[in-house]
All heavy atoms as an XYZ file, in Angstrom:
745
protein
N       0.851     -1.147      0.014
C       0.018      0.018      0.000
C       0.895      1.230     -0.004
O       1.900      1.318      0.759
C      -0.875     -0.027      1.253
C      -1.908      1.136      1.213
S      -3.045      0.812      2.554
C      -3.831      2.376      2.639
N       0.525      2.218     -0.841
C       1.299      3.460     -0.932
C       1.013      4.376      0.266
O      -0.096      4.469      0.677
C       0.916      4.217     -2.216
C       1.294      3.522     -3.495
C       0.877      4.398     -4.665
O       1.663      5.246     -5.051
O      -0.248      4.169     -5.128
N       2.103      5.009      0.727
C       1.940      5.930      1.867
C       1.459      7.253      1.349
O       2.070      7.799      0.431
C       3.298      6.082      2.532
C       3.370      7.099      3.628
C       4.772      7.370      4.008
O       5.742      7.076      3.353
O       4.936      7.972      5.177
N       0.439      7.839      1.940
C       0.080      9.225      1.671
C       0.907     10.161      2.461
O       1.192      9.916      3.708
C      -1.433      9.463      1.974
C      -2.345      8.866      0.866
O      -1.829      8.571     -0.228
O      -3.554      8.708      1.125
N       1.358     11.245      1.855
C       2.177     12.233      2.520
C       1.727     13.608      2.203
O       0.804     13.800      1.382
C       3.661     12.053      2.070
C       4.228     10.701      2.480
C       3.842     12.317      0.568
N       2.398     14.565      2.843
C       2.143     15.994      2.564
C       3.481     16.615      2.095
O       4.517     16.496      2.799
C       1.678     16.729      3.783
C       1.443     18.186      3.612
C       1.035     18.818      5.011
N       0.675     20.163      4.798
C      -0.541     20.683      4.881
N      -1.551     19.844      5.059
N      -0.782     21.947      4.752
N       3.479     17.221      0.974
C       4.600     17.965      0.430
C       4.276     19.444      0.440
O       3.222     19.885     -0.016
C       4.909     17.551     -1.056
C       5.782     18.465     -1.856
C       7.210     18.418     -1.370
C       5.686     18.096     -3.318
N       5.228     20.247      0.986
C       5.081     21.677      0.934
C       6.368     22.161      0.246
O       7.472     21.849      0.658
C       5.011     22.346      2.312
O       3.877     21.772      2.990
C       4.778     23.857      2.179
N       6.193     22.923     -0.843
C       7.280     23.361     -1.683
C       7.166     24.873     -1.865
O       5.998     25.371     -2.094
C       7.302     22.653     -3.025
N       8.269     25.584     -1.724
C       8.353     27.000     -2.054
C       9.137     27.163     -3.287
O      10.354     26.785     -3.301
C       8.908     27.766     -0.858
C       8.046     27.666      0.352
C       7.057     28.561      0.694
C       8.159     26.684      1.406
N       6.469     28.130      1.884
C       7.117     27.000      2.346
C       8.936     25.593      1.601
C       6.938     26.223      3.496
C       8.727     24.817      2.758
C       7.710     25.160      3.662
N       8.584     27.822     -4.311
C       9.172     27.971     -5.636
C       9.590     29.436     -5.760
O       8.750     30.301     -5.657
C       8.256     27.518     -6.694
C       8.927     27.546     -8.077
C       7.681     26.102     -6.449
N      10.859     29.662     -6.054
C      11.294     31.023     -6.266
C      11.798     31.212     -7.670
O      12.195     30.319     -8.361
C      12.386     31.441     -5.238
C      13.421     30.481     -4.981
C      14.406     30.890     -3.849
N      15.632     30.167     -4.019
C      15.732     28.875     -3.818
N      14.735     28.183     -3.277
N      16.828     28.215     -4.068
N      11.701     32.437     -8.125
C      12.076     32.849     -9.422
C      11.015     33.780    -10.032
O      10.309     34.465     -9.234
N      10.843     33.792    -11.318
C       9.768     34.586    -11.929
C       8.568     33.663    -12.101
O       8.383     33.037    -13.155
C      10.188     35.158    -13.274
C       9.246     36.223    -13.803
C       9.774     36.958    -15.024
N      10.027     36.080    -16.124
C       9.141     35.655    -17.029
N       7.886     36.077    -16.942
N       9.491     34.886    -18.055
N       7.806     33.529    -10.999
C       6.729     32.529    -10.918
C       5.369     33.141    -10.675
O       4.377     32.451    -10.519
C       7.047     31.392     -9.970
C       8.155     30.541    -10.450
C       7.310     31.972     -8.602
N       5.301     34.456    -10.588
C       4.022     35.143    -10.368
C       3.711     35.948    -11.621
O       4.588     36.531    -12.271
C       4.073     36.038     -9.184
C       4.086     35.234     -7.849
C       3.878     36.051     -6.634
O       3.506     37.192     -6.672
N       4.142     35.499     -5.446
N       2.418     35.952    -11.987
C       1.988     36.717    -13.161
C       2.280     36.003    -14.493
O       2.199     36.665    -15.524
N       2.565     34.733    -14.432
C       2.924     33.994    -15.699
C       2.093     32.695    -15.835
O       2.395     31.847    -16.686
C       4.413     33.637    -15.703
C       5.287     34.869    -15.821
C       4.835     32.782    -14.522
N       1.056     32.537    -15.006
C       0.187     31.309    -15.121
C       0.780     30.116    -14.357
O       0.307     29.002    -14.531
N       1.773     30.353    -13.470
C       2.456     29.244    -12.780
C       1.484     28.413    -11.882
O       1.511     27.221    -11.967
C       3.615     29.824    -11.952
C       4.460     28.718    -11.382
C       5.560     28.319    -12.112
C       4.227     28.197    -10.159
C       6.372     27.301    -11.604
C       5.060     27.238     -9.637
C       6.116     26.768    -10.364
N       0.606     29.157    -11.188
C      -0.323     28.416    -10.281
C      -1.268     27.568    -11.076
O      -1.595     26.389    -10.762
C      -1.079     29.358     -9.378
C      -0.198     30.058     -8.325
C      -0.920     31.065     -7.563
N      -1.492     32.078     -8.466
C      -2.577     32.823     -8.211
N      -3.303     32.604     -7.066
N      -2.974     33.730     -9.031
N      -1.785     28.123    -12.199
C      -2.728     27.404    -13.075
C      -2.064     26.145    -13.622
O      -2.685     25.079    -13.614
C      -3.231     28.325    -14.188
C      -4.339     27.701    -14.988
C      -5.653     27.779    -14.747
C      -4.171     26.832    -16.134
N      -6.363     27.027    -15.676
C      -5.491     26.408    -16.580
C      -3.053     26.347    -16.801
C      -5.675     25.584    -17.621
C      -3.291     25.467    -17.889
C      -4.564     25.136    -18.253
N      -0.852     26.277    -14.153
C      -0.156     25.113    -14.702
C       0.207     24.059    -13.604
O       0.190     22.888    -13.903
C       1.105     25.520    -15.428
C       0.819     25.966    -16.886
C       0.543     27.262    -17.145
C       0.749     25.049    -17.914
C       0.261     27.711    -18.481
C       0.392     25.387    -19.212
C       0.182     26.774    -19.483
N       0.508     24.554    -12.430
C       0.774     23.665    -11.319
C      -0.422     22.843    -10.974
O      -0.398     21.580    -10.792
C       1.268     24.433    -10.101
O       2.456     25.116    -10.397
C       1.540     23.486     -8.910
N      -1.596     23.485    -10.921
C      -2.872     22.800    -10.644
C      -3.109     21.753    -11.786
O      -3.490     20.657    -11.514
C      -4.036     23.789    -10.549
C      -5.360     23.116    -10.338
C      -6.486     24.119    -10.257
N      -7.719     23.477    -10.056
C      -8.568     22.969    -10.951
N      -8.199     23.020    -12.221
N      -9.688     22.380    -10.644
N      -2.970     22.206    -12.998
C      -3.191     21.314    -14.156
C      -2.272     20.110    -14.075
O      -2.716     18.957    -14.339
C      -2.953     22.029    -15.489
N      -1.016     20.293    -13.713
C      -0.052     19.171    -13.607
C      -0.472     18.229    -12.451
O      -0.429     17.021    -12.609
C       1.370     19.677    -13.458
C       2.377     18.602    -13.371
C       2.542     17.892    -14.712
N       3.592     16.933    -14.570
C       3.626     15.826    -15.259
N       2.741     15.551    -16.121
N       4.604     14.997    -15.140
N      -0.883     18.796    -11.337
C      -1.321     17.992    -10.232
C      -2.530     17.150    -10.596
O      -2.613     15.929    -10.299
C      -1.642     18.922     -9.026
N      -3.473     17.754    -11.360
C      -4.650     16.965    -11.758
C      -4.237     15.932    -12.770
O      -4.833     14.773    -12.750
C      -5.666     17.941    -12.371
C      -6.301     18.897    -11.344
C      -7.261     19.834    -12.107
C      -7.039     18.186    -10.228
N      -3.280     16.201    -13.661
C      -2.830     15.211    -14.637
C      -2.166     14.022    -13.942
O      -2.375     12.864    -14.315
C      -1.874     15.907    -15.549
C      -1.282     14.966    -16.636
C      -0.258     15.702    -17.452
O      -0.499     16.816    -17.965
O       0.885     15.131    -17.620
N      -1.365     14.337    -12.948
C      -0.698     13.252    -12.159
C      -1.706     12.423    -11.465
O      -1.644     11.149    -11.400
C       0.285     13.813    -11.130
C       1.513     14.423    -11.929
C       0.804     12.752    -10.168
C       2.437     15.244    -11.036
N      -2.748     13.035    -10.917
C      -3.871     12.370    -10.259
C      -3.660     12.076     -8.757
O      -2.527     11.964     -8.321
N      -4.789     11.904     -8.064
C      -4.784     11.584     -6.694
C      -3.995     12.547     -5.763
O      -3.500     12.146     -4.726
C      -4.242     10.134     -6.453
C      -5.157      9.079     -7.168
C      -4.651      7.703     -7.044
N      -4.366      7.320     -5.661
C      -3.632      6.306     -5.305
N      -2.972      5.609     -6.234
N      -3.440      5.954     -4.021
N      -3.937     13.813     -6.195
C      -3.306     14.835     -5.356
C      -4.353     15.905     -5.027
O      -5.203     16.274     -5.816
C      -2.159     15.576     -6.115
C      -0.898     14.735     -6.390
C       0.056     15.498     -7.241
C      -0.285     14.285     -5.107
N      -4.306     16.324     -3.764
C      -5.098     17.424     -3.320
C      -4.183     18.470     -2.670
O      -3.054     18.192     -2.369
C      -6.168     17.008     -2.239
O      -5.453     16.449     -1.097
C      -7.094     15.921     -2.846
N      -4.683     19.719     -2.533
C      -3.882     20.758     -1.969
C      -4.104     22.081     -2.750
O      -5.239     22.375     -3.186
N      -3.080     22.914     -2.833
C      -3.203     24.191     -3.478
C      -1.864     24.779     -3.908
O      -0.818     24.301     -3.482
C      -3.904     25.145     -2.512
C      -3.083     25.457     -1.262
C      -2.124     26.508     -1.204
C      -3.270     24.696     -0.079
C      -1.446     26.764     -0.102
C      -2.523     25.008      1.056
C      -1.601     25.988      1.039
N      -1.961     25.800     -4.754
C      -0.823     26.636     -5.125
C      -1.228     28.028     -4.829
O      -2.278     28.503     -5.215
C      -0.452     26.425     -6.600
N      -0.323     28.774     -4.189
C      -0.666     30.108     -3.727
C       0.504     31.125     -3.862
O       1.705     30.717     -3.557
C      -1.076     30.008     -2.220
O      -1.350     31.335     -1.688
N       0.216     32.324     -4.371
C       1.261     33.377     -4.387
C       1.559     33.854     -3.020
O       0.638     34.013     -2.149
C       0.757     34.515     -5.207
C       0.764     34.281     -6.732
O       1.475     33.397     -7.206
N       0.026     35.053     -7.472
N       2.819     34.113     -2.718
C       3.300     34.631     -1.463
C       3.717     36.098     -1.719
O       4.090     36.438     -2.844
C       4.449     33.876     -0.860
C       4.107     32.369     -0.522
C       5.371     31.720     -0.010
C       3.009     32.336      0.482
N       3.682     36.901     -0.662
C       3.969     38.350     -0.744
C       5.403     38.611     -1.204
O       5.689     39.679     -1.737
N       6.288     37.665     -1.023
C       7.699     37.907     -1.348
C       8.095     37.446     -2.779
O       9.183     37.422     -3.183
C       8.624     37.159     -0.370
C       8.431     35.665     -0.313
O       7.659     35.108     -1.172
O       9.119     34.984      0.528
N       7.060     37.063     -3.586
C       7.280     36.722     -4.988
C       7.366     35.182     -5.212
O       7.437     34.786     -6.398
N       7.368     34.445     -4.201
C       7.432     32.925     -4.366
C       6.009     32.428     -4.497
O       5.075     33.093     -4.251
C       8.093     32.288     -3.144
C       9.520     32.599     -2.934
C      10.075     32.007     -1.668
N       9.321     32.420     -0.529
C       9.305     31.782      0.711
N      10.039     30.713      0.903
N       8.653     32.350      1.662
N       5.985     31.156     -4.959
C       4.677     30.391     -4.981
C       4.831     29.251     -3.951
O       5.831     28.552     -4.020
C       4.338     29.899     -6.354
C       3.159     28.883     -6.325
C       4.000     31.039     -7.319
N       3.863     29.083     -3.117
C       3.839     27.933     -2.158
C       2.857     26.855     -2.802
O       1.833     27.202     -3.218
C       3.313     28.359     -0.806
C       3.242     27.188      0.189
C       2.696     27.613      1.479
O       1.924     28.565      1.622
N       3.065     26.877      2.561
N       3.385     25.654     -2.811
C       2.645     24.509     -3.284
C       2.531     23.512     -2.166
O       3.508     23.102     -1.608
C       3.324     23.859     -4.522
C       2.499     22.635     -4.973
C       3.499     24.891     -5.638
N       1.277     23.169     -1.838
C       1.026     22.136     -0.887
C       0.287     20.993     -1.551
O      -0.783     21.248     -2.146
C       0.206     22.631      0.334
C      -0.167     21.532      1.323
C       0.991     23.762      1.092
N       0.819     19.808     -1.503
C       0.240     18.652     -2.190
C       0.167     17.505     -1.257
O       1.151     17.246     -0.539
C       1.001     18.288     -3.406
N      -0.951     16.824     -1.202
C      -1.116     15.613     -0.415
C      -1.560     14.509     -1.308
O      -2.424     14.669     -2.191
C      -2.152     15.877      0.716
C      -1.612     16.795      1.816
C      -2.485     16.720      3.060
O      -3.729     16.453      2.943
O      -1.921     17.007      4.124
N      -1.061     13.336     -1.042
C      -1.458     12.140     -1.764
C      -0.364     11.121     -1.711
O       0.558     11.199     -0.866
N      -0.405     10.110     -2.575
C       0.690      9.116     -2.565
C       2.049      9.730     -2.750
O       2.212     10.682     -3.565
C       0.335      8.172     -3.786
C      -1.117      8.435     -3.953
C      -1.368      9.843     -3.616
N       3.027      9.225     -2.035
C       4.407      9.845     -2.062
C       4.950      9.921     -3.523
O       5.531     10.954     -3.917
C       5.334      9.039     -1.184
C       6.746      9.682     -1.124
C       7.682      9.017     -0.129
N       8.827      9.854     -0.037
C       9.029     10.800      0.945
N       8.096     11.071      1.812
N      10.126     11.504      0.941
N       4.772      8.856     -4.298
C       5.332      8.910     -5.647
C       4.665      9.927     -6.504
O       5.286     10.545     -7.382
C       5.330      7.518     -6.299
C       3.904      6.971     -6.539
O       3.053      7.204     -5.683
O       3.723      6.281     -7.551
N       3.362     10.202     -6.238
C       2.719     11.255     -7.008
C       3.226     12.650     -6.603
O       3.409     13.524     -7.434
C       1.184     11.180     -6.783
C       0.559      9.984     -7.394
N      -0.558     10.003     -8.084
C       0.920      8.654     -7.378
C      -0.978      8.798     -8.512
N       0.030      7.988     -8.099
N       3.446     12.807     -5.291
C       4.014     14.095     -4.854
C       5.429     14.316     -5.383
O       5.820     15.388     -5.726
C       4.061     14.149     -3.304
S       2.401     14.307     -2.549
N       6.168     13.257     -5.438
C       7.534     13.325     -6.002
C       7.521     13.708     -7.489
O       8.363     14.435     -7.924
C       8.283     11.949     -5.813
C       8.692     11.712     -4.370
C       9.216     10.343     -4.130
O       9.142      9.438     -5.020
O       9.772     10.147     -3.031
N       6.543     13.190     -8.215
C       6.407     13.520     -9.618
C       6.058     15.054     -9.795
O       6.636     15.689    -10.689
C       5.298     12.712    -10.338
C       5.728     11.236    -10.529
C       4.694     10.400    -11.110
N       4.118     10.938    -12.367
C       2.964     10.524    -12.896
N       2.216      9.607    -12.280
N       2.483     11.046    -13.992
N       5.223     15.573     -8.904
C       4.933     17.002     -8.994
C       6.173     17.821     -8.635
O       6.523     18.727     -9.315
C       3.799     17.367     -8.036
C       3.354     18.823     -8.039
C       2.824     19.203     -9.389
C       2.306     19.098     -6.916
N       6.934     17.386     -7.592
C       8.105     18.035     -7.217
C       9.161     18.040     -8.350
O       9.803     19.034     -8.663
C       8.728     17.488     -5.936
C       9.995     18.141     -5.430
C       9.787     19.578     -5.062
C      10.490     17.332     -4.150
N       9.313     16.936     -8.991
C      10.235     16.816    -10.130
C       9.819     17.756    -11.267
O      10.705     18.409    -11.855
C      10.225     15.375    -10.734
C      10.931     14.369     -9.802
O      11.666     14.826     -8.883
O      10.694     13.194    -10.002
N       8.568     17.914    -11.514
C       8.090     18.856    -12.518
C       8.370     20.308    -12.132
O       8.814     21.030    -12.996
C       6.561     18.649    -12.765
C       5.966     19.603    -13.740
C       6.074     19.512    -15.139
C       5.327     20.815    -13.448
N       5.441     20.618    -15.697
C       4.951     21.385    -14.716
C       4.960     21.493    -12.314
C       4.268     22.617    -14.749
C       4.258     22.659    -12.398
C       3.877     23.221    -13.544
N       8.179     20.612    -10.873
C       8.491     21.983    -10.418
C       9.974     22.306    -10.612
O      10.326     23.433    -10.979
C       8.164     22.101     -8.920
C       6.673     22.105     -8.541
C       6.548     22.037     -7.043
C       5.952     23.287     -9.100
N      10.808     21.317    -10.486
C      12.279     21.531    -10.609
C      12.772     21.427    -12.043
O      13.909     21.856    -12.338
C      13.038     20.536     -9.710
C      12.865     20.834     -8.291
C      13.829     19.973     -7.521
N      13.905     20.522     -6.141
C      13.882     19.800     -5.038
N      13.761     18.518     -5.127
N      13.987     20.344     -3.848
N      11.971     20.831    -12.976
C      12.461     20.453    -14.339
C      12.652     21.644    -15.170
O      13.309     21.522    -16.206
C      11.527     19.424    -14.893
N      12.073     22.779    -14.913
C      12.174     23.946    -15.770
C      11.181     23.940    -16.908
O      11.271     24.788    -17.765
N      10.264     22.983    -16.942
C       9.218     22.911    -18.001
C       7.923     23.605    -17.409
O       6.821     23.153    -17.679
C       8.945     21.447    -18.327
C       8.002     21.298    -19.505
O       7.993     22.223    -20.352
O       7.280     20.274    -19.580
N       8.126     24.700    -16.760
C       7.078     25.443    -16.136
C       6.979     26.818    -16.761
O       7.982     27.335    -17.362
C       7.307     25.621    -14.638
O       8.550     26.322    -14.414
C       7.414     24.277    -13.904
N       5.847     27.534    -16.628
C       5.808     28.917    -17.107
C       6.748     29.753    -16.238
O       7.029     29.469    -15.109
C       4.381     29.305    -16.866
C       3.616     28.142    -16.372
C       4.648     27.061    -16.059
N       7.227     30.857    -16.813
C       8.122     31.726    -16.059
C       9.503     31.138    -15.992
O      10.012     30.468    -16.913
N      10.141     31.328    -14.853
C      11.475     30.890    -14.592
C      11.609     30.427    -13.166
O      11.403     31.204    -12.246
C      12.535     31.948    -14.913
C      13.938     31.470    -14.810
C      14.982     32.638    -14.762
N      14.885     33.376    -13.517
C      14.465     34.650    -13.316
N      13.939     35.293    -14.325
N      14.476     35.234    -12.135
N      11.981     29.175    -12.909
C      12.182     28.691    -11.549
C      13.675     28.747    -11.263
O      14.449     28.158    -11.979
C      11.720     27.202    -11.469
C      12.098     26.617    -10.086
C      10.190     27.161    -11.706
N      14.020     29.494    -10.247
C      15.387     29.624     -9.773
C      15.763     28.545     -8.723
O      16.919     28.281     -8.499
C      15.711     31.025     -9.245
C      15.677     32.108    -10.307
O      15.890     31.723    -11.523
O      15.395     33.217    -10.015
N      14.723     28.035     -7.974
C      15.002     27.052     -6.982
C      13.691     26.639     -6.315
O      12.704     27.372     -6.321
N      13.720     25.490     -5.730
C      12.589     24.923     -4.969
C      13.115     24.397     -3.684
O      14.077     23.570     -3.635
C      11.867     23.830     -5.781
C      10.721     23.254     -5.032
C      11.462     24.234     -7.167
N      12.437     24.749     -2.591
C      12.750     24.231     -1.307
C      11.527     23.423     -0.835
O      10.398     23.933     -0.996
C      13.031     25.368     -0.263
O      14.097     26.177     -0.788
C      13.381     24.806      1.100
N      11.733     22.266     -0.307
C      10.589     21.466      0.092
C      10.731     20.867      1.444
O      11.897     20.652      1.957
C      10.292     20.358     -0.941
C      10.995     19.051     -0.653
C      12.409     18.977     -1.241
O      12.874     19.937     -1.866
O      13.046     17.960     -0.975
N       9.654     20.552      2.073
C       9.624     19.745      3.326
C       8.542     18.689      3.171
O       7.554     18.865      2.443
C       9.344     20.612      4.586
C       7.993     21.285      4.518
C      10.465     21.569      4.859
C       7.571     21.929      5.826
N       8.776     17.599      3.774
C       7.851     16.437      3.777
C       7.289     16.306      5.157
O       7.941     16.478      6.143
C       8.598     15.176      3.353
C       9.087     15.222      1.930
C      10.328     15.658      1.519
C       8.383     14.846      0.790
N      10.404     15.633      0.161
C       9.218     15.131     -0.345
C       7.066     14.307      0.579
C       8.802     14.825     -1.677
C       6.748     14.079     -0.764
C       7.590     14.355     -1.894
N       5.980     15.969      5.185
C       5.333     15.827      6.476
C       4.241     14.679      6.335
O       4.062     14.101      5.269
C       4.622     17.143      6.743
C       4.333     17.317      8.285
O       4.526     16.405      9.044
O       3.879     18.435      8.645
N       3.591     14.439      7.433
C       2.596     13.402      7.453
C       1.331     13.936      6.802
O       1.015     15.212      6.823
C       2.212     12.958      8.859
O       1.885     14.087      9.660
C       3.463     12.232      9.514
N       0.593     13.122      6.202
C      -0.689     13.424      5.547
C      -1.648     13.958      6.557
O      -1.830     13.434      7.664
C      -1.269     12.086      4.890
C      -2.644     12.331      4.234
C      -2.654     12.809      2.952
C      -3.776     12.054      4.912
C      -3.881     12.975      2.304
C      -5.003     12.190      4.289
C      -5.042     12.641      2.987
N      -2.297     15.074      6.247
C      -3.291     15.666      7.202
C      -4.705     15.694      6.720
O      -5.644     15.707      7.498
C      -2.902     17.144      7.485
C      -1.541     17.292      8.152
C      -1.257     18.726      8.372
N       0.156     18.884      8.704
C       0.793     20.009      8.769
N       0.130     21.152      8.495
N       2.065     20.146      9.082
N      -4.906     15.616      5.365
C      -6.214     15.622      4.795
C      -6.854     17.008      4.915
O      -6.188     17.982      5.196
N      -8.073     17.141      4.559
C      -8.813     18.372      4.631
C      -8.959     19.132      3.337
O      -9.576     20.149      3.307
N      -8.355     18.649      2.241
C      -8.486     19.302      0.913
C      -9.379     18.383      0.077
O      -9.151     17.211     -0.032
C      -7.138     19.424      0.250
C      -6.144     20.293      1.051
C      -5.019     19.696      1.538
C      -6.382     21.628      1.268
C      -4.088     20.463      2.282
C      -5.484     22.384      2.002
C      -4.304     21.787      2.502
O      -3.472     22.524      3.221
N     -10.345     19.053     -0.589
C     -11.287     18.327     -1.441
C     -10.664     17.997     -2.810
O     -10.902     16.985     -3.405
C     -12.555     19.060     -1.614
N      -9.865     18.940     -3.322
C      -9.185     18.771     -4.578
C      -7.993     19.674     -4.586
O      -7.480     20.128     -3.551
C     -10.116     19.048     -5.777
C     -10.862     20.327     -5.696
O     -10.280     21.322     -5.238
O     -12.030     20.380     -6.136
N      -7.448     20.021     -5.791
C      -6.299     20.841     -5.884
C      -6.690     22.228     -6.392
O      -7.238     22.326     -7.488
C      -5.226     20.251     -6.850
C      -3.855     20.762     -6.568
C      -2.959     20.051     -5.782
C      -3.457     21.978     -7.113
C      -1.659     20.520     -5.530
C      -2.147     22.470     -6.844
C      -1.282     21.750     -6.035
N      -6.524     23.286     -5.562
C      -7.047     24.594     -5.838
C      -5.894     25.589     -6.088
O      -4.751     25.340     -5.777
C      -7.823     25.080     -4.665
C      -9.051     24.304     -4.390
O      -9.769     23.943     -5.394
O      -9.395     23.971     -3.193
N      -6.348     26.723     -6.647
C      -5.491     27.930     -6.758
C      -5.953     28.872     -5.742
O      -7.178     29.160     -5.694
C      -5.604     28.531     -8.216
C      -5.056     27.526     -9.237
C      -4.804     29.846     -8.268
C      -5.319     27.981    -10.663
N      -5.026     29.418     -5.005
C      -5.420     30.428     -3.952
C      -4.723     31.768     -4.283
O      -3.747     31.826     -4.901
C      -4.959     29.992     -2.561
C      -5.736     28.783     -2.058
C      -5.363     28.482     -0.657
N      -6.156     27.355     -0.194
C      -5.982     26.825      0.959
N      -5.031     27.193      1.729
N      -6.692     25.808      1.337
């Protein structure tokens, strides 16, 4: 049985005003079985919180780092935590 986890990632670079959150949501839905959100932060970063099977979260994280995103990603910092639940689907905030 796959372990459900919580991934929180902070993406820095030119990631606001370029459709980054929309594409992140689309990618999460394409991967499947992920809930959470993508949100702009006041300092110019985007915070991504994803919950679901660990390998699905890892695929999303790999995509965030791959450079195949809108804008320009200069770096991604992540933390892993236990699954908490509480998200119905993957939203843009």
